[in-house]
Backbone as CSV, one residue per row, in Angstrom:
resi,resn,N_x,N_y,N_z,CA_x,CA_y,CA_z,C_x,C_y,C_z
1,UNK,9.288,19.023,14.462,8.047,19.067,13.692,7.178,17.877,14.063
2,UNK,5.997,18.149,14.622,5.163,17.079,15.138,4.678,16.143,14.045
3,UNK,4.489,16.663,12.831,4.035,15.836,11.709,5.014,14.688,11.472
4,UNK,6.300,14.999,11.452,7.326,13.973,11.240,7.353,13.001,12.415
5,UNK,7.205,13.516,13.625,7.222,12.665,14.816,6.087,11.654,14.799
6,UNK,4.889,12.094,14.392,3.748,11.183,14.322,3.976,10.129,13.253
7,UNK,4.534,10.532,12.109,4.831,9.571,11.040,5.835,8.531,11.519
8,UNK,6.872,8.976,12.229,7.862,8.050,12.767,7.249,7.141,13.823
9,UNK,6.288,7.670,14.588,5.610,6.858,15.590,4.809,5.745,14.934
10,UNK,4.104,6.073,13.852,3.375,5.050,13.094,4.338,3.952,12.636
11,UNK,5.485,4.366,12.079,6.469,3.404,11.596,7.010,2.558,12.736
12,UNK,7.245,3.189,13.896,7.772,2.466,15.053,6.780,1.415,15.546
13,UNK,5.494,1.738,15.515,4.479,0.782,15.941,4.476,-0.438,15.035
14,UNK,4.538,-0.208,13.718,4.565,-1.319,12.756,5.800,-2.186,12.975
15,UNK,6.958,-1.551,13.175,8.198,-2.296,13.390,8.168,-3.046,14.718
16,UNK,7.574,-2.445,15.735,7.470,-3.104,17.040,6.617,-4.362,16.939
17,UNK,5.509,-4.253,16.219,4.656,-5.419,16.003,5.435,-6.514,15.296
18,UNK,6.261,-6.114,14.322,7.059,-7.095,13.581,8.035,-7.813,14.503
19,UNK,8.742,-7.057,15.344,9.737,-7.667,16.223,9.097,-8.534,17.308
20,UNK,7.900,-8.154,17.755,7.241,-8.915,18.812,6.542,-10.165,18.289
21,UNK,5.907,-10.050,17.129,5.082,-11.155,16.641,5.472,-11.642,15.257
22,UNK,6.599,-11.178,14.733,7.016,-11.593,13.399,7.178,-13.099,13.263
23,UNK,7.689,-13.752,14.320,7.884,-15.207,14.274,6.572,-15.953,14.095
24,UNK,5.476,-15.352,14.546,4.175,-16.014,14.432,3.724,-16.144,12.984
25,UNK,4.329,-15.338,12.109,3.940,-15.358,10.701,5.071,-15.868,9.809
26,UNK,6.048,-16.549,10.412,7.196,-17.042,9.654,6.809,-18.096,8.632
27,UNK,5.600,-18.668,8.776,5.164,-19.706,7.845,4.862,-19.152,6.452
28,UNK,4.866,-17.845,6.274,4.654,-17.274,4.937,5.769,-16.301,4.565
29,UNK,6.971,-16.543,5.127,8.085,-15.633,4.836,8.934,-16.106,3.662
30,UNK,8.453,-17.101,2.937,9.057,-17.475,1.664,7.915,-17.882,0.743
31,UNK,8.157,-17.800,-0.569,7.066,-18.104,-1.500,6.609,-19.550,-1.367
32,UNK,7.555,-20.464,-1.184,7.192,-21.874,-1.060,6.290,-22.095,0.144
33,UNK,6.649,-21.476,1.274,5.839,-21.616,2.481,4.469,-20.969,2.300
34,UNK,4.457,-19.798,1.628,3.189,-19.099,1.412,2.266,-19.911,0.507
35,UNK,2.828,-20.509,-0.545,2.027,-21.336,-1.452,1.453,-22.540,-0.712
36,UNK,2.298,-23.182,0.112,1.838,-24.349,0.857,0.740,-23.960,1.854
37,UNK,0.936,-22.824,2.522,-0.051,-22.382,3.516,-1.382,-22.034,2.853
38,UNK,-1.334,-21.242,1.793,-2.572,-20.861,1.105,-3.225,-22.077,0.448
39,UNK,-2.396,-22.966,-0.103,-2.940,-24.162,-0.744,-3.702,-25.050,0.207
40,UNK,-3.362,-24.983,1.495,-4.065,-25.825,2.467,-5.519,-25.412,2.632
41,UNK,-5.844,-24.195,2.192,-7.224,-23.721,2.261,-8.005,-24.019,0.974
42,UNK,-7.315,-24.666,0.025,-7.924,-25.116,-1.227,-8.692,-23.983,-1.925
43,UNK,-10.006,-24.125,-2.100,-10.763,-23.142,-2.877,-10.880,-21.788,-2.184
44,UNK,-10.541,-21.737,-0.906,-10.602,-20.472,-0.170,-9.234,-19.804,-0.045
45,UNK,-8.259,-20.303,-0.785,-6.913,-19.730,-0.709,-6.926,-18.239,-1.043
46,UNK,-7.710,-17.856,-2.050,-7.768,-16.451,-2.470,-8.289,-15.562,-1.356
47,UNK,-9.296,-16.060,-0.610,-9.894,-15.259,0.461,-8.914,-15.070,1.618
48,UNK,-8.179,-16.140,1.951,-7.185,-16.039,3.026,-6.074,-15.069,2.628
49,UNK,-5.607,-15.187,1.381,-4.563,-14.281,0.899,-5.047,-12.834,0.910
50,UNK,-6.288,-12.636,0.515,-6.860,-11.296,0.493,-6.888,-10.700,1.904
51,UNK,-7.310,-11.503,2.883,-7.350,-11.029,4.268,-5.947,-10.746,4.795
52,UNK,-4.971,-11.566,4.407,-3.591,-11.329,4.831,-3.058,-10.023,4.260
53,UNK,-3.369,-9.748,2.998,-2.911,-8.502,2.382,-3.543,-7.293,3.061
54,UNK,-4.814,-7.393,3.401,-5.467,-6.289,4.112,-4.858,-6.128,5.502
55,UNK,-4.572,-7.271,6.149,-3.988,-7.228,7.490,-2.604,-6.630,7.526
56,UNK,-1.973,-6.487,6.355,-0.631,-5.921,6.282,-0.591,-4.475,6.768
57,UNK,-1.766,-3.852,6.915,-1.813,-2.486,7.415,-1.217,-2.388,8.821
58,UNK,-1.302,-3.484,9.604,-0.734,-3.476,10.952,0.147,-4.684,11.243
59,UNK,-0.208,-5.842,10.683,0.508,-7.065,11.012,1.815,-7.182,10.218
60,UNK,2.803,-7.867,10.781,4.106,-8.009,10.098,4.042,-9.077,9.013
61,UNK,3.342,-8.778,7.924,3.135,-9.745,6.849,3.903,-9.332,5.595
62,UNK,4.551,-10.273,4.917,5.294,-9.960,3.685,4.352,-9.912,2.495
63,UNK,3.821,-8.733,2.214,2.808,-8.591,1.175,3.264,-9.066,-0.185
64,UNK,4.516,-8.771,-0.560,4.982,-9.144,-1.891,5.094,-10.659,-2.043
65,UNK,5.439,-11.355,-0.969,5.512,-12.820,-1.024,4.119,-13.409,-1.193
66,UNK,3.142,-12.831,-0.514,1.755,-13.285,-0.665,1.283,-13.056,-2.097
67,UNK,1.648,-11.913,-2.674,1.280,-11.623,-4.066,1.907,-12.631,-5.016
68,UNK,3.177,-12.954,-4.776,3.851,-13.937,-5.621,3.178,-15.303,-5.505
69,UNK,2.756,-15.658,-4.289,2.061,-16.928,-4.080,0.728,-16.941,-4.821
70,UNK,0.040,-15.818,-4.836,-1.221,-15.716,-5.579,-0.983,-15.915,-7.073
71,UNK,0.115,-15.368,-7.576,0.451,-15.557,-8.983,0.740,-17.009,-9.299
72,UNK,1.422,-17.687,-8.395,1.736,-19.106,-8.589,0.467,-19.948,-8.604
73,UNK,-0.467,-19.652,-7.709,-1.682,-20.467,-7.564,-2.708,-20.155,-8.650
74,UNK,-2.911,-18.857,-8.916,-4.010,-18.450,-9.796,-3.572,-17.923,-11.157
75,UNK,-2.262,-17.777,-11.359,-1.790,-17.234,-12.615,-1.573,-15.733,-12.520
76,UNK,-0.896,-15.143,-13.514,-0.520,-13.728,-13.421,-1.693,-12.760,-13.488
77,UNK,-2.789,-13.130,-14.152,-3.904,-12.187,-14.275,-4.803,-12.213,-13.046
78,UNK,-5.365,-13.386,-12.735,-6.249,-13.483,-11.565,-5.457,-13.213,-10.289
79,UNK,-4.267,-13.798,-10.202,-3.428,-13.538,-9.032,-3.061,-12.073,-8.920
80,UNK,-2.810,-11.438,-10.076,-2.500,-10.013,-10.072,-3.686,-9.174,-9.628
81,UNK,-4.870,-9.510,-10.109,-6.068,-8.770,-9.720,-6.306,-8.870,-8.215
82,UNK,-6.157,-10.079,-7.668,-6.332,-10.262,-6.224,-5.285,-9.479,-5.444
83,UNK,-4.061,-9.457,-5.954,-2.980,-8.721,-5.289,-3.239,-7.222,-5.294
84,UNK,-3.655,-6.718,-6.442,-3.967,-5.290,-6.562,-5.096,-4.915,-5.608
85,UNK,-6.139,-5.732,-5.601,-7.291,-5.436,-4.743,-6.908,-5.468,-3.275
86,UNK,-6.101,-6.453,-2.883,-5.675,-6.539,-1.490,-4.841,-5.349,-1.068
87,UNK,-3.896,-4.947,-1.919,-3.057,-3.786,-1.624,-3.892,-2.515,-1.555
88,UNK,-4.836,-2.381,-2.486,-5.668,-1.182,-2.539,-6.558,-1.076,-1.298
89,UNK,-7.200,-2.162,-0.941,-8.098,-2.136,0.223,-7.315,-1.895,1.500
90,UNK,-6.131,-2.489,1.600,-5.296,-2.274,2.783,-4.984,-0.787,2.970
91,UNK,-4.558,-0.130,1.883,-4.270,1.305,1.971,-5.505,2.119,2.280
92,UNK,-6.633,1.753,1.664,-7.875,2.494,1.887,-8.350,2.370,3.339
93,UNK,-8.175,1.188,3.926,-8.577,0.985,5.330,-7.776,1.905,6.237
94,UNK,-6.447,1.945,6.040,-5.614,2.820,6.856,-5.989,4.283,6.692
95,UNK,-6.245,4.672,5.460,-6.624,6.057,5.170,-7.926,6.439,5.871
96,UNK,-8.950,5.625,5.717,-10.258,5.977,6.265,-10.316,5.862,7.782
97,UNK,-9.583,4.940,8.355,-9.548,4.841,9.817,-8.988,6.124,10.415
98,UNK,-7.931,6.657,9.802,-7.327,7.893,10.318,-8.130,9.128,9.932
99,UNK,-8.745,9.101,8.787,-9.539,10.248,8.353,-10.796,10.413,9.212
100,UNK,-11.364,9.290,9.653,-12.622,9.333,10.401,-12.490,9.913,11.802
101,UNK,-11.253,10.106,12.269,-11.131,10.704,13.604,-11.528,12.180,13.588
102,UNK,-11.598,12.758,12.394,-12.105,14.119,12.275,-11.027,15.180,12.272
103,UNK,-11.400,16.340,11.750,-10.469,17.456,11.617,-9.987,17.969,12.964
104,UNK,-10.911,18.073,13.905,-10.547,18.629,15.228,-9.544,17.735,15.945
105,UNK,-9.785,16.423,15.939,-8.865,15.496,16.595,-7.504,15.484,15.900
106,UNK,-7.516,15.565,14.572,-6.253,15.584,13.824,-5.429,16.816,14.188
107,UNK,-6.101,17.948,14.359,-5.393,19.168,14.743,-4.800,19.044,16.148
108,UNK,-5.505,18.360,17.032,-4.976,18.162,18.378,-3.760,17.250,18.364
109,UNK,-3.782,16.225,17.522,-2.676,15.280,17.434,-1.448,15.938,16.825
110,UNK,-1.647,16.652,15.723,-0.526,17.228,14.979,-0.190,18.650,15.403
111,UNK,-1.161,19.338,15.986,-0.992,20.769,16.228,-1.429,21.537,14.996
112,UNK,-1.988,22.718,15.197,-2.534,23.484,14.074,-1.491,23.758,12.994
113,UNK,-0.288,24.146,13.407,0.744,24.520,12.452,1.175,23.331,11.601
114,UNK,1.463,22.188,12.247,1.903,21.008,11.507,0.767,20.386,10.707
115,UNK,-0.451,20.529,11.212,-1.599,20.026,10.462,-1.712,20.767,9.126
116,UNK,-1.596,22.083,9.171,-1.680,22.875,7.942,-0.511,22.577,7.010
117,UNK,0.672,22.380,7.572,1.828,22.033,6.741,1.622,20.671,6.072
118,UNK,1.158,19.716,6.866,0.915,18.384,6.324,-0.154,18.394,5.256
119,UNK,-1.185,19.187,5.475,-2.264,19.281,4.497,-1.766,19.934,3.204
120,UNK,-0.934,20.965,3.337,-0.373,21.625,2.155,0.526,20.675,1.372
121,UNK,1.304,19.865,2.099,2.177,18.905,1.438,1.351,17.838,0.728
122,UNK,0.257,17.400,1.359,-0.629,16.420,0.736,-1.215,16.961,-0.563
123,UNK,-1.585,18.243,-0.546,-2.176,18.847,-1.740,-1.163,18.960,-2.876
124,UNK,0.105,19.207,-2.532,1.122,19.440,-3.563,1.720,18.141,-4.098
125,UNK,2.203,17.293,-3.210,2.930,16.086,-3.652,2.393,14.810,-3.012
126,UNK,1.268,14.903,-2.316,0.745,13.744,-1.609,0.454,12.559,-2.515
127,UNK,-0.144,12.843,-3.682,-0.475,11.770,-4.607,0.755,11.018,-5.078
128,UNK,1.806,11.739,-5.385,3.043,11.120,-5.839,3.665,10.263,-4.734
129,UNK,3.617,10.764,-3.501,4.183,10.024,-2.373,3.406,8.731,-2.138
130,UNK,2.086,8.801,-2.209,1.264,7.603,-2.014,1.582,6.568,-3.090
131,UNK,1.663,7.013,-4.336,1.950,6.093,-5.446,3.309,5.424,-5.281
132,UNK,4.298,6.183,-4.865,5.643,5.643,-4.700,5.762,4.722,-3.496
133,UNK,4.974,4.959,-2.472,5.154,4.263,-1.195,4.793,2.791,-1.235
134,UNK,3.974,2.354,-2.206,3.442,0.993,-2.156,4.518,-0.081,-2.251
135,UNK,5.658,0.195,-2.856,6.680,-0.841,-3.025,7.670,-0.884,-1.861
136,UNK,7.563,0.058,-0.943,8.500,0.117,0.176,7.963,-0.624,1.399
137,UNK,8.833,-1.196,2.227,8.376,-1.801,3.480,8.000,-0.721,4.488
138,UNK,6.983,-0.978,5.277,6.512,-0.101,6.368,5.848,1.170,5.848
139,UNK,6.474,1.849,4.895,5.990,3.145,4.443,4.558,3.142,3.893
140,UNK,4.101,2.090,3.194,2.717,2.132,2.702,1.704,2.381,3.811
141,UNK,1.889,1.709,4.943,0.967,1.875,6.061,1.064,3.276,6.653
142,UNK,2.304,3.740,6.822,2.520,5.065,7.410,1.939,6.155,6.515
143,UNK,2.227,6.084,5.217,1.760,7.108,4.285,0.240,7.124,4.201
144,UNK,-0.380,5.934,4.161,-1.843,5.872,4.098,-2.476,6.502,5.335
145,UNK,-1.918,6.204,6.495,-2.465,6.760,7.743,-2.269,8.270,7.817
146,UNK,-1.097,8.752,7.406,-0.841,10.189,7.444,-1.703,10.926,6.416
147,UNK,-1.972,10.267,5.291,-2.851,10.878,4.291,-4.250,11.056,4.856
148,UNK,-4.720,10.065,5.605,-6.033,10.177,6.233,-6.048,11.223,7.329
149,UNK,-4.968,11.264,8.101,-4.888,12.209,9.209,-4.896,13.652,8.710
150,UNK,-4.223,13.918,7.603,-4.180,15.269,7.047,-5.314,15.522,6.057
151,UNK,-6.238,14.547,5.957,-7.445,14.686,5.149,-7.133,14.980,3.677
152,UNK,-6.200,14.201,3.131,-5.967,14.273,1.694,-7.278,13.989,0.979
153,UNK,-7.545,14.701,-0.112,-8.800,14.515,-0.829,-8.952,13.064,-1.270
154,UNK,-10.117,12.462,-1.031,-10.308,11.044,-1.347,-9.966,10.674,-2.778
155,UNK,-10.352,11.521,-3.749,-10.069,11.175,-5.140,-8.571,11.143,-5.397
156,UNK,-7.826,12.036,-4.770,-6.372,12.060,-4.931,-5.766,10.804,-4.325
157,UNK,-6.185,10.500,-3.106,-5.607,9.346,-2.428,-5.904,8.049,-3.168
158,UNK,-7.154,7.831,-3.534,-7.525,6.540,-4.125,-6.951,6.363,-5.531
159,UNK,-6.870,7.429,-6.306,-6.253,7.318,-7.620,-4.757,7.030,-7.511
160,UNK,-4.085,7.723,-6.606,-2.647,7.483,-6.439,-2.387,6.113,-5.819
161,UNK,-3.268,5.684,-4.932,-3.151,4.347,-4.352,-3.274,3.284,-5.440
162,UNK,-4.198,3.485,-6.352,-4.372,2.555,-7.462,-3.144,2.561,-8.376
163,UNK,-2.568,3.739,-8.600,-1.359,3.846,-9.430,-0.211,3.032,-8.834
164,UNK,-0.114,3.006,-7.518,0.941,2.235,-6.870,0.631,0.756,-6.775
165,UNK,-0.647,0.418,-6.556,-1.034,-0.977,-6.348,-1.047,-1.788,-7.634
166,UNK,-1.412,-1.160,-8.751,-1.518,-1.894,-10.020,-0.199,-2.541,-10.450
167,UNK,0.873,-1.776,-10.626,2.122,-2.424,-11.045,2.667,-3.380,-9.994
168,UNK,2.523,-3.019,-8.731,3.030,-3.875,-7.653,2.364,-5.245,-7.690
169,UNK,1.032,-5.261,-7.739,0.292,-6.512,-7.704,0.579,-7.402,-8.895
170,UNK,0.544,-6.833,-10.091,0.731,-7.646,-11.291,2.183,-8.091,-11.469
171,UNK,3.135,-7.242,-11.115,4.544,-7.615,-11.264,4.891,-8.778,-10.349
172,UNK,4.478,-8.707,-9.091,4.827,-9.788,-8.164,4.021,-11.054,-8.416
173,UNK,2.808,-10.917,-8.910,2.052,-12.103,-9.306,2.746,-12.799,-10.473
174,UNK,3.283,-12.014,-11.393,4.004,-12.595,-12.521,5.286,-13.291,-12.053
175,UNK,5.962,-12.693,-11.083,7.164,-13.322,-10.525,6.823,-14.693,-9.953
176,UNK,5.732,-14.760,-9.189,5.321,-16.038,-8.612,4.939,-17.045,-9.673
177,UNK,4.275,-16.584,-10.709,3.821,-17.472,-11.786,4.991,-18.015,-12.604
178,UNK,5.954,-17.147,-12.898,7.051,-17.529,-13.791,8.249,-18.117,-13.054
179,UNK,8.271,-17.969,-11.724,9.364,-18.547,-10.949,10.653,-17.760,-11.033
180,UNK,10.577,-16.447,-11.226,11.784,-15.611,-11.277,12.420,-15.560,-9.893
181,UNK,13.711,-15.862,-9.838,14.400,-15.896,-8.544,14.908,-14.526,-8.105
182,UNK,15.298,-13.693,-9.070,15.858,-12.380,-8.754,14.831,-11.299,-9.054
183,UNK,14.226,-10.717,-8.021,13.157,-9.733,-8.250,13.636,-8.302,-8.428
184,UNK,14.936,-8.100,-8.696,15.471,-6.735,-8.786,14.736,-5.926,-9.847
185,UNK,14.528,-6.550,-11.009,13.838,-5.839,-12.079,12.403,-5.498,-11.665
186,UNK,11.772,-6.421,-10.939,10.412,-6.175,-10.462,10.372,-4.991,-9.511
187,UNK,11.374,-4.873,-8.658,11.411,-3.757,-7.718,11.577,-2.432,-8.465
188,UNK,12.384,-2.451,-9.537,12.558,-1.229,-10.336,11.242,-0.826,-10.991
189,UNK,10.522,-1.822,-11.537,9.223,-1.545,-12.139,8.242,-1.018,-11.100
190,UNK,8.220,-1.660,-9.948,7.288,-1.268,-8.896,7.549,0.145,-8.404
191,UNK,8.809,0.566,-8.470,9.155,1.915,-8.022,8.996,2.946,-9.129
192,UNK,9.300,2.557,-10.373,9.328,3.527,-11.456,8.017,3.746,-12.174
193,UNK,7.189,2.697,-12.281,5.942,2.812,-13.032,4.883,3.671,-12.321
194,UNK,4.675,3.520,-10.993,3.613,4.296,-10.328,3.674,5.801,-10.548
195,UNK,4.850,6.457,-10.382,4.848,7.912,-10.620,4.545,8.285,-12.057
196,UNK,4.955,7.427,-13.012,4.657,7.700,-14.421,3.146,7.656,-14.648
197,UNK,2.492,6.618,-14.113,1.038,6.501,-14.245,0.350,7.686,-13.585
198,UNK,0.842,8.059,-12.402,0.235,9.167,-11.660,0.343,10.480,-12.438
199,UNK,1.508,10.760,-12.994,1.698,11.990,-13.750,0.839,12.003,-15.018
200,UNK,0.661,10.842,-15.629,-0.202,10.756,-16.808,-1.653,11.054,-16.443
201,UNK,-2.106,10.521,-15.310,-3.482,10.765,-14.861,-3.686,12.244,-14.563
202,UNK,-2.720,12.854,-13.907,-2.813,14.301,-13.625,-2.920,15.091,-14.924
203,UNK,-2.103,14.713,-15.894,-2.112,15.429,-17.170,-3.461,15.268,-17.871
204,UNK,-4.028,14.081,-17.833,-5.334,13.833,-18.463,-6.410,14.685,-17.807
205,UNK,-6.420,14.708,-16.488,-7.438,15.483,-15.778,-7.304,16.975,-16.058
206,UNK,-6.085,17.455,-16.034,-5.878,18.898,-16.142,-5.920,19.397,-17.579
207,UNK,-5.300,18.668,-18.499,-5.176,19.145,-19.875,-6.348,18.728,-20.764
208,UNK,-6.831,17.512,-20.575,-7.852,16.974,-21.471,-9.272,17.158,-20.942
209,UNK,-9.451,17.008,-19.642,-10.794,17.092,-19.072,-11.093,18.491,-18.552
210,UNK,-10.063,19.325,-18.411,-10.288,20.693,-17.982,-10.676,20.838,-16.531
211,UNK,-10.330,19.851,-15.714,-10.630,19.934,-14.284,-9.345,19.725,-13.525
212,UNK,-9.315,20.198,-12.273,-8.116,20.086,-11.463,-8.471,19.439,-10.127
213,UNK,-8.893,18.149,-10.143,-9.218,17.495,-8.897,-7.991,16.919,-8.227
214,UNK,-6.853,16.860,-8.950,-5.663,16.231,-8.381,-4.427,17.047,-8.732
């Protein structure tokens, strides 16, 4: 199935970049190092962190460590907001870059049959997959790109992206702020909360607003 092959290729590219240039970013592979690095930019620390989070779409950057560093520097609310925004923009960039290649090019890449299968899957469970993917390594970039390639509806993608980015950003910012050493509980929250939020949004749209955009 070409759809799966392309998704694996995206993942392989991200992993290859990590193995080739991961050492170049080792200065932010722990919270202490990330705090020291961002702190060196003083009042512009937030902007550097924001650019690093966006760059996570391709570069081998530890997004959750950057989020924790933002929480340590700016507190759980401001640091959380910056983390959420960085994660959201990163996913949106990947989505739109792949979506802009157009329907015809996407069909050539995936093949007509796999393109239709991928599009059908996006319509059925794409939102849930996007929401769940934000807490996993590598997968956020792959899922965002595949969502764009199969032309998932923008409202579905961006709402589900927000559902995944919100708990992720605030939970890890809180970890950085409070100095929690064991993030296991945070990982459970990051994985479990997004689908709950997503299902609630779907229910609101369908049952309360009488529309079916997602």
